[in-house]
LONU-178646 format. One record per residue (C-alpha): residue number from 1; residue in three letters; y, z, x. Coordinates in steps of 0.2 Angstrom, whole numbers, always signed. Each point is the difference from the previous one (the first is absolute). Layout:
BEGIN
pos/code/y/z/x
NUM/Ala/Y/Z/X
...
This chain:
BEGIN
pos/code/y/z/x
1/Unk/-101/-481/+200
2/Unk/-6/+16/-9
3/Unk/+10/+13/-9
4/Unk/-3/+12/+15
5/Unk/+8/-13/+12
6/Unk/+16/+1/-11
7/Unk/+2/+19/+2
8/Unk/+16/+3/+11
9/Unk/-8/+14/+10
10/Unk/+1/-10/+17
11/Unk/+19/-3/-3
12/Unk/+3/+19/-4
13/Unk/-10/+5/+15
14/Unk/+10/-13/+11
15/Unk/+17/+7/-6
16/Unk/-6/+18/+3
17/Unk/-6/-5/+17
18/Unk/+17/-8/+4
19/Unk/+10/+15/-5
20/Unk/-12/+12/+9
21/Unk/+0/-10/+16
22/Unk/+19/-1/-1
23/Unk/+2/+18/-3
24/Unk/-11/+5/+15
25/Unk/+8/-13/+12
26/Unk/+17/+6/-5
27/Unk/-5/+18/+2
28/Unk/-6/-4/+18
29/Unk/+16/-9/+4
30/Unk/+11/+14/-6
31/Unk/-11/+13/+9
32/Unk/+2/-10/+16
33/Unk/+19/+0/-3
34/Unk/+3/+18/-5
35/Unk/-14/+11/+6
36/Unk/+1/-3/+19
37/Unk/+19/+5/+2
38/Unk/-4/+17/-8
39/Unk/-16/+3/+10
40/Unk/+9/-5/+16
41/Unk/+14/+12/-3
42/Unk/-12/+15/-2
43/Unk/-11/-5/+14
44/Unk/+15/-4/+12
45/Unk/+7/+17/-4
46/Unk/-16/+9/+5
47/Unk/-6/-10/+15
48/Unk/+5/+5/+17
49/Unk/+4/-12/+15
50/Unk/-18/+2/+5
51/Unk/-7/-4/-17
52/Unk/-3/+18/-4
53/Unk/+3/+8/-17
54/Unk/+15/+11/+1
55/Unk/+14/+9/-10
56/Unk/+12/+0/+14
57/Unk/+12/-12/-8
58/Unk/+1/+10/-16
59/Unk/+3/+15/+11
60/Unk/+14/-9/+9
61/Unk/+8/-5/-16
62/Unk/+0/+18/-7
63/Unk/+5/+7/+16
64/Unk/+15/-12/+2
65/Unk/+16/+7/-5
66/Unk/+6/-17/-6
67/Unk/-13/+1/-15
68/Unk/+9/+13/-10
69/Unk/+17/-8/+4
70/Unk/-6/-18/-4
71/Unk/-9/+6/-16
72/Unk/+15/+9/-6
73/Unk/+11/-15/+4
74/Unk/-12/-12/-9
75/Unk/-1/+11/-16
76/Unk/+19/+2/+0
77/Unk/+3/-18/+4
78/Unk/-12/-6/-14
79/Unk/+6/+12/-13
80/Unk/+18/-4/+3
81/Unk/-3/-19/+0
82/Unk/-9/+2/-16
83/Unk/+14/+9/-8
84/Unk/+13/-12/+5
85/Unk/-10/-15/-5
86/Unk/-4/+8/-17
87/Unk/+18/+5/-3
88/Unk/+7/-17/+5
89/Unk/-13/-12/-7
90/Unk/-4/+11/-16
91/Unk/+19/+0/-4
92/Unk/+2/-18/+2
93/Unk/-16/-3/-10
94/Unk/+6/+10/-15
95/Unk/+17/-8/+0
96/Unk/-8/-18/+0
97/Unk/-14/+4/-12
98/Unk/+8/+12/-12
99/Unk/+19/-3/-1
100/Unk/+12/-13/-5
101/Unk/+9/+0/+17
102/Unk/+5/-17/+8
103/Unk/-5/-7/+17
104/Unk/-18/+4/-2
105/Unk/-4/-17/+9
106/Unk/+6/+8/+16
107/Unk/-14/+13/+0
108/Unk/-13/-14/-1
109/Unk/+9/-10/+14
110/Unk/+0/+15/+11
111/Unk/-19/+3/-2
112/Unk/-5/-19/+2
113/Unk/+9/-2/+16
114/Unk/-6/+17/+7
115/Unk/-18/-6/-2
116/Unk/+3/-14/+12
117/Unk/+9/+11/+13
118/Unk/-11/+7/+14
119/Unk/+0/+19/+2
120/Unk/+6/-1/+18
121/Unk/+15/-10/-5
122/Unk/+5/+11/-14
123/Unk/-1/+16/+11
124/Unk/+10/-9/+13
125/Unk/+14/-5/-12
126/Unk/+2/+19/-4
127/Unk/+0/+4/+18
128/Unk/+14/-13/+2
129/Unk/+10/+8/-14
130/Unk/-3/+18/+4
131/Unk/-2/+0/+18
132/Unk/+13/+7/+12
133/Unk/+8/-17/+2
134/Unk/-2/-4/-18
135/Unk/+15/-2/-13
136/Unk/-3/+16/-9
137/Unk/+1/+11/+16
138/Unk/+14/-11/+8
139/Unk/+11/+2/-16
140/Unk/-3/+18/+1
141/Unk/+6/+2/+18
142/Unk/+15/-11/-4
143/Unk/+5/+10/-15
144/Unk/-3/+17/+8
145/Unk/+2/-3/+19
146/Unk/-17/+9/+2
147/Unk/-12/-5/+13
148/Unk/-15/+6/-10
149/Unk/-9/-10/-13
150/Unk/+1/+2/-19
151/Unk/-18/-4/-3
152/Unk/-14/+2/+13
153/Unk/-13/-13/-6
154/Unk/-12/+5/+14
155/Unk/-5/+15/-9
156/Unk/-12/+6/-13
157/Unk/+13/-2/-13
158/Unk/+4/-18/+6
159/Unk/-19/-4/-1
160/Unk/-1/+7/-18
161/Unk/+15/-10/-6
162/Unk/-6/-17/+8
163/Unk/-18/+2/-6
164/Unk/+6/+5/-17
165/Unk/+11/-15/-2
166/Unk/-15/-11/+7
167/Unk/-11/+6/-14
168/Unk/+12/+1/-15
169/Unk/-2/-19/-5
170/Unk/-19/+4/-2
171/Unk/+4/+15/-10
172/Unk/+12/-10/-11
173/Unk/-14/-13/-4
174/Unk/-13/+12/-4
175/Unk/+11/+12/-9
176/Unk/+8/-14/-9
177/Unk/-17/-6/-7
178/Unk/-3/+18/-6
179/Unk/+16/+1/-9
180/Unk/-1/-18/-7
181/Unk/-17/+3/-8
182/Unk/+3/+18/-7
183/Unk/+5/+2/-19
184/Unk/+18/+5/-1
185/Unk/-1/+7/-18
186/Unk/-1/+18/+7
187/Unk/+16/-3/+10
188/Unk/+8/-7/-15
189/Unk/-6/+15/-11
190/Unk/+8/+12/+13
191/Unk/+16/-10/-1
192/Unk/+1/+1/-19
193/Unk/-3/+19/+1
194/Unk/+16/+2/+10
195/Unk/-7/-1/+18
196/Unk/+12/-7/+13
197/Unk/-6/-14/+12
198/Unk/-4/+13/+14
199/Unk/-9/+12/-12
200/Unk/-11/-15/-6
201/Unk/-4/-5/+18
202/Unk/-4/+18/+5
203/Unk/-10/+6/-15
204/Unk/-8/-16/-6
205/Unk/+0/-15/+13
206/Unk/-4/+11/+15
207/Unk/-14/+10/-9
208/Unk/-8/-15/-7
209/Unk/+1/-9/+17
210/Unk/-6/+15/+10
211/Unk/-17/-5/+4
212/Unk/+6/-18/+6
213/Unk/+14/+9/+9
214/Unk/-11/+12/+9
215/Unk/-13/-14/+4
216/Unk/+14/-11/+7
217/Unk/+8/+14/+10
218/Unk/-17/+3/+8
219/Unk/-3/-18/+4
220/Unk/+17/-1/+9
221/Unk/-4/+16/+8
222/Unk/-16/-6/+7
223/Unk/+7/-17/+6
224/Unk/+15/+9/+8
225/Unk/-13/+12/+8
226/Unk/-9/-15/+8
227/Unk/+16/-10/+4
228/Unk/+3/-6/+17
229/Unk/+16/-11/+1
230/Unk/+13/+14/-4
231/Unk/-9/+13/+11
232/Unk/-1/-12/+14
233/Unk/+18/-7/+0
234/Unk/+9/+15/-6
235/Unk/-11/+15/+4
236/Unk/-5/-4/+17
237/Unk/+17/-2/+7
238/Unk/+6/+15/-9
239/Unk/-15/+10/+7
240/Unk/-7/+3/-18
241/Unk/-19/-2/+2
242/Unk/-11/-2/-15
243/Unk/-19/-3/-1
244/Unk/+1/-19/+0
245/Unk/+11/+0/+16
246/Unk/-12/+12/+9
247/Unk/-14/-12/-3
248/Unk/+10/-14/+6
249/Unk/+5/+8/+16
250/Unk/-18/+5/+4
251/Unk/-4/-18/-2
252/Unk/+15/-9/+6
253/Unk/+9/+11/+13
254/Unk/-15/+6/+10
255/Unk/-10/-10/+13
256/Unk/-14/-1/-4
257/Unk/+2/+4/-19
258/Unk/-7/+17/-5
259/Unk/-12/-6/-14
260/Unk/-8/+17/-2
261/Unk/+16/+9/-3
262/Unk/+7/-14/-11
263/Unk/-16/-1/-10
264/Unk/+0/+19/-3
265/Unk/+18/-1/-6
266/Unk/-5/-15/-11
267/Unk/-14/+9/-8
268/Unk/+11/+15/-5
269/Unk/+13/-12/-7
270/Unk/-14/-9/-9
271/Unk/-6/+16/-8
272/Unk/+18/+4/-6
273/Unk/+2/-17/-8
274/Unk/-17/+0/-8
275/Unk/+4/+17/-8
276/Unk/+17/-6/-6
277/Unk/-8/-16/-7
278/Unk/-12/+11/-10
279/Unk/+14/+9/-8
280/Unk/+9/-17/-3
281/Unk/-16/-6/-9
282/Unk/+0/+15/-11
283/Unk/+18/-1/-4
284/Unk/-2/-19/-5
285/Unk/-14/+4/-12
286/Unk/+9/+14/-8
287/Unk/+14/-12/-5
288/Unk/-10/-5/-15
289/Unk/+4/+17/-8
290/Unk/+18/-5/-1
291/Unk/-2/-17/-7
292/Unk/+13/-5/-13
293/Unk/-5/-18/-3
294/Unk/-11/-2/-15
295/Unk/-6/-14/-11
296/Unk/+17/+0/-10
297/Unk/+12/-13/+6
298/Unk/+16/+6/+7
299/Unk/+15/-8/+8
300/Unk/+9/+10/+14
301/Unk/+18/+2/-4
302/Unk/+12/+5/+15
303/Unk/+11/+15/-1
304/Unk/+18/-4/-4
305/Unk/+9/+9/+14
306/Unk/+17/-5/-7
307/Unk/+13/+1/+14
308/Unk/-13/+8/+11
309/Unk/-8/-17/+2
310/Unk/+13/-5/+13
311/Unk/-5/+16/+10
312/Unk/-18/-5/-1
313/Unk/+5/-18/+5
314/Unk/+9/+8/+15
315/Unk/-16/+9/+5
316/Unk/-10/-16/-1
317/Unk/+14/-9/+10
318/Unk/+0/+14/+13
319/Unk/-19/-1/+2
320/Unk/+2/-19/+3
321/Unk/+14/+3/+13
322/Unk/-10/+14/+9
323/Unk/-17/-8/+0
324/Unk/+5/-18/+2
325/Unk/+18/-4/+3
326/Unk/+4/+12/+14
327/Unk/-16/-2/+10
328/Unk/+1/-19/-1
329/Unk/+18/+0/+4
330/Unk/-2/+10/+16
331/Unk/-15/-11/+5
332/Unk/+11/-16/-2
333/Unk/+14/+8/+10
334/Unk/-12/+5/+14
335/Unk/-9/-17/+0
336/Unk/+16/-8/+6
337/Unk/+4/+11/+14
338/Unk/-6/-1/+18
339/Unk/-2/+19/+0
340/Unk/+2/+12/-14
341/Unk/+16/+8/-4
342/Unk/+8/+7/-15
343/Unk/+12/-11/-10
344/Unk/+17/-3/+8
345/Unk/+12/-14/-2
346/Unk/+0/-3/+19
347/Unk/-19/-2/-1
348/Unk/+2/-16/-11
349/Unk/+4/-10/+16
350/Unk/-18/+5/+6
351/Unk/-9/-7/-15
352/Unk/-13/-13/+6
353/Unk/-15/-10/-7
354/Unk/-10/+4/+16
355/Unk/-12/+11/-8
356/Unk/-5/-12/-13
357/Unk/-1/-14/+13
358/Unk/-12/+11/+10
359/Unk/-11/+4/-15
360/Unk/-1/-18/-7
361/Unk/-2/-8/+17
362/Unk/-13/+11/+7
363/Unk/-18/-5/+0
364/Unk/-5/+19/+1
365/Unk/+8/+4/-16
366/Unk/-8/-15/-8
367/Unk/-17/+6/+6
368/Unk/+4/+17/-8
369/Unk/+4/-8/-16
370/Unk/-16/-10/+0
371/Unk/-10/+16/+5
372/Unk/+7/+10/-14
373/Unk/-2/-13/-14
374/Unk/-18/-3/+6
375/Unk/-4/+18/+0
376/Unk/+9/+4/-16
377/Unk/-7/-15/-10
378/Unk/-17/+1/+7
379/Unk/-2/+19/-4
380/Unk/+7/-3/-18
381/Unk/-11/-14/-3
382/Unk/-16/+9/+6
383/Unk/+5/+16/-9
384/Unk/+3/-9/-17
385/Unk/-16/-10/+2
386/Unk/-11/+16/+3
387/Unk/+9/+10/-14
388/Unk/-1/-14/-12
389/Unk/-19/+1/+0
390/Unk/+0/+19/+1
391/Unk/+13/+2/-14
392/Unk/-10/-12/-11
393/Unk/-17/+9/+3
394/Unk/+9/+17/-3
395/Unk/+9/-6/-16
396/Unk/-16/-7/-7
397/Unk/-10/+16/+4
398/Unk/-13/-8/+10
399/Unk/-14/+10/+8
400/Unk/+6/+7/+17
401/Unk/+19/-4/-4
402/Unk/+5/+18/+2
403/Unk/-6/+0/+18
404/Unk/+11/-15/+3
405/Unk/+15/+8/-8
406/Unk/-2/+16/+10
407/Unk/-2/-10/+17
408/Unk/+16/-11/-4
409/Unk/+10/+16/-4
410/Unk/-5/+10/+16
411/Unk/+14/-8/+11
412/Unk/+13/+9/-10
413/Unk/-4/+15/+10
414/Unk/+4/-9/+17
415/Unk/+18/+2/+6
416/Unk/+5/-16/+9
417/Unk/+1/+8/+17
418/Unk/-17/+9/-3
419/Unk/-8/-17/-5
420/Unk/+7/-8/+15
421/Unk/-8/+13/+12
422/Unk/-16/-2/-9
423/Unk/-1/-19/+1
424/Unk/+6/+0/+18
425/Unk/-15/+11/+4
426/Unk/-12/-11/-10
427/Unk/+4/-16/+10
428/Unk/+1/+9/+17
429/Unk/-18/+4/-3
430/Unk/-7/-16/-8
431/Unk/-3/-15/+11
432/Unk/+11/-11/-12
433/Unk/+15/-7/+10
434/Unk/+13/+2/-13
435/Unk/+9/+15/+7
436/Unk/+18/-4/+3
437/Unk/+0/-16/-11
438/Unk/+7/-3/-17
439/Unk/-18/+1/-8
440/Unk/-1/+19/+4
441/Unk/+16/+3/-9
442/Unk/-5/-11/-15
443/Unk/-17/+10/-1
444/Unk/+10/+16/+0
445/Unk/+12/-7/-14
446/Unk/-15/-5/-11
447/Unk/-6/+18/+1
448/Unk/+17/+8/-3
449/Unk/+4/-11/-15
450/Unk/-17/+0/-9
451/Unk/+6/+13/-13
452/Unk/+16/-10/-4
453/Unk/-10/-16/-3
454/Unk/-12/+10/-11
455/Unk/+14/+7/-10
456/Unk/+7/-18/-4
457/Unk/-17/-8/-3
458/Unk/-8/+14/-10
459/Unk/+16/+2/-11
460/Unk/+0/-19/-3
461/Unk/-18/-1/-4
462/Unk/+1/+13/-14
463/Unk/+12/-12/-9
464/Unk/-12/-14/+0
465/Unk/-13/+3/-14
466/Unk/-18/-2/+4
467/Unk/-2/-11/-15
468/Unk/+7/-15/+10
469/Unk/-13/+2/+13
470/Unk/-14/+2/-14
471/Unk/+7/-16/-8
472/Unk/-2/-9/+17
473/Unk/-18/+7/+2
474/Unk/-4/-7/-17
475/Unk/+6/-17/+6
476/Unk/-12/+1/+15
477/Unk/+11/+7/+14
478/Unk/-7/+13/+12
479/Unk/+10/+16/+2
480/Unk/+8/-5/+16
481/Unk/+5/-17/-8
482/Unk/+8/+9/-15
483/Unk/+9/+11/+13
484/Unk/+6/-15/+10
485/Unk/+5/-12/-15
486/Unk/+5/+13/-13
487/Unk/+5/+17/+7
488/Unk/+8/-5/+16
489/Unk/+13/-13/-8
490/Unk/+5/+14/-12
491/Unk/+2/+12/+14
492/Unk/+11/-11/+10
493/Unk/+16/+10/-3
494/Unk/-8/+17/+4
495/Unk/-9/-7/+16
496/Unk/+16/-8/+5
497/Unk/+10/+16/-2
498/Unk/-13/+10/+10
499/Unk/-1/-14/+14
500/Unk/+19/+1/+1
501/Unk/+1/+19/+0
502/Unk/-13/+1/+14
503/Unk/+8/-14/+10
504/Unk/+17/+8/-1
505/Unk/-7/+17/+6
506/Unk/-9/-8/+14
507/Unk/+16/-9/+6
508/Unk/+10/+16/-1
509/Unk/-12/+14/+7
510/Unk/+1/+6/+18
511/Unk/-13/+14/+2
512/Unk/-15/-11/+1
513/Unk/+6/-14/+11
514/Unk/+9/+11/+12
515/Unk/-17/+7/+5
516/Unk/-11/-15/-1
517/Unk/+11/-15/+5
518/Unk/-2/-7/+18
519/Unk/+12/-10/+10
520/Unk/-3/-16/-10
521/Unk/-3/+7/-17
522/Unk/+16/+10/-4
523/Unk/+8/-1/-17
524/Unk/+18/+0/-5
525/Unk/+0/+18/-4
526/Unk/-7/+4/+18
527/Unk/+13/-11/+7
528/Unk/+14/+8/-10
529/Unk/-6/+17/+6
530/Unk/+0/-6/+18
531/Unk/+18/-7/-2
532/Unk/+7/+16/-6
533/Unk/-8/+11/+13
534/Unk/+6/-12/+13
535/Unk/+18/+1/-6
536/Unk/+1/-18/-7
537/Unk/+6/+5/-17
538/Unk/+11/-16/-3
539/Unk/-15/-11/+3
540/Unk/-11/+11/-11
541/Unk/+13/-2/-14
542/Unk/+0/-19/+1
543/Unk/-19/-1/+1
544/Unk/-1/+12/-15
545/Unk/+12/-9/-11
546/Unk/-8/-17/+3
547/Unk/-17/+8/-4
548/Unk/+6/+9/-16
549/Unk/+7/-16/-6
550/Unk/-17/-9/+3
551/Unk/-10/+15/-9
552/Unk/+12/+0/-15
553/Unk/-2/-19/-2
554/Unk/-19/+2/+1
555/Unk/+1/+14/-13
556/Unk/+11/-10/-12
557/Unk/-11/-15/+2
558/Unk/-15/+10/-5
559/Unk/+9/+8/-14
560/Unk/+4/-17/-7
561/Unk/-18/-6/+2
562/Unk/-7/+15/-9
563/Unk/+12/-2/-14
564/Unk/-4/-18/-3
565/Unk/-19/+3/+2
566/Unk/+2/+14/-13
567/Unk/+8/-11/-12
568/Unk/-12/-14/+3
569/Unk/-15/+11/-3
């Protein structure tokens, strides 16, 4: 063997070839996933029944009187929901992270259980509570003798309240992280200068958190703007139309579905969301100018509220009651009734286990559970597998990684109902027999949750120093062997967290399955929606409670697994 034979050029070229091939293969896979829905929406909105190019669908949209009303309702709904979520979730986050108030564990318990609760079930619980036959309005009529209702939940205000409560646990988690990681010395300096707690919050905490608050407000605004469950269950019966329900009605309430009109509406909503996401990105980047964490060590010290800590604890307890105890209690009550009625002593004689017997003894519901678990688990697994490689290439700044990052982020602009319309059109045109099966739903979920998987994978990858991979390379391992044997074990907690997050979202969401599911591929969320619209509220309550227990158990099991793995690594 000569000296030339010992030069490691072939190995370097082999590694370069491996990453280059992986980059282009992944680019092709991501392009196949995210580009066709975008193209099909645009093409569908400009193609007439005879295949001609037309703008008639956009003309119909702009001439439709519903557009101005739906757009106004959508903006008011999203703005109000974001405000409620920020006030509720942000207040609880400040109390938990910045004060010495007791009962903080209740806030985390509320958030954990809410992650396992389907959106349809949560909305239904509030309709039980605040409906005409609910305990709030029944008590009002008993006390006043009035025949009117105290709270009309089937209104824009009712929609805002329910959607705001639905998003407040997420605001609590994200705002809590911001407050937890911010240096509290500036707040303490304000207090030592004589500022009251409220003055310190208003003049220091809120100003330092302003970029994070604005970014979080815009995020909730966008998600409420593209929300479907609350508009469908609360808005449609109350005749409060928004953009997402207009699209749904074009696809679901018309025979045959009006693809052109729905596509035109979808393109408009897509543009609005894309513009808002652009602003969100700018707000997120500007947060660095307000950074207060430096190289100096600090230990967050909570505000001593004195006797005010009991008031703060009461706010936490009230949040726990409103967001968890009251909805759960009304669902438990409804699940034991043959038909829903408000709480009365004489109704106790009608309590029965029939709804639970139907749910547990029905093969139909077992099929729904199997479908939902398979779709959610399959989508989470495929998404995390793809984003693991994409996140690795992006974090290590490989050639072409920027393209992968952009492609994986594109689905953020797709509202769920819009993506459903696009995927439906794709597989109606392709000779691939998966329309109406679980596989088309799984395909749509993978597209929808690519950005979330990327967030977990990329953030976790940045915490693993490349020196570990270089050490494996010196020992003779290829780059992909180093990834598999060194990086992936260290990333297990982040990957498990991402998998669980996507799994829980897939098991809860309604907007995609309701458009794509066939008779044999329905999910739990679709079944709950059908039960509610068919007036089978008690059966829905029984099914939803059992499903929430299962999802909470899975979330708890993954939490324990991730903690043990984190300790082990």
